[in-house]
N, C-alpha and C positions, 0 to 999 in steps of 0.2 A: 705376477700381480695373484691378488689372493684371489679364489672363484667362487664365487654364490653359489648356493646351491638354490633352487627355491625349488619344492613339493605342492603340488594340486590337489594329492588328497587330501577330503577334510577328513579334520579328526574330531571321532563322537564323540559328543559329548557327556560326562560322565553320570548328566543326573539326565537323562531321554528317558528311562523306563516309567523317572516316578512322573514327569510328562504323562506321561502316557496312561498311567495308571490315574492319573488323575483327569485327564482328556474322558477316560472310560466311565469314570466316578460322572461327568459332567452332563455328558450323556443319556445313561441310567436316570437320575435324577430329573431331565427333562423331560424323560417319555413318563415318570407316576408325575410330575405338573400338566400335562398335557394328557395324561388317563386319569388322573382324577378328578381336571378340566374339563373332562366332557361326560363323567359318573356325575357329576353336580348338576350342568346343563339338563343332562335326560333325567334327572329327577325330580329336576325342578319343572319343566315341561308336561313332567306325569303326573306331579301331584295336587291333589284335591284334598278341601279344607270342608268342614263344614264348624262354626264363629255362631255360638248364640248370642243374641242382644234380649239383652233386660232378665230375657226364659230363659228355659230349658225351649221350650215349646212356638219360642220365633224364634229360629233359626236363619242362617245367610248360607248359602253352601257357594263357596267360591272357589273358582280356577286363574288359570294363570290371564285364559284368552277373557278374563273379564275386565284385566286392565290393558289399557289403549297403550302402553309403557312396552309393556313385554311383549305388542303383536309387530 
């Protein structure tokens, strides 16, 4: 009778290096997005502006704490 040989070894996928490269690139892009988001939030939290109304003598000093939606 014919004998069937079954192998339990996994055959490596030929494009596994490309998947690893994409995963590393994805991780780097996510770190960049997190860093830029934290930087923008810190900049917005520390930002102050002077807004002129009608004339340069009547000015309003605006801070983010003046707006209740940002508190």
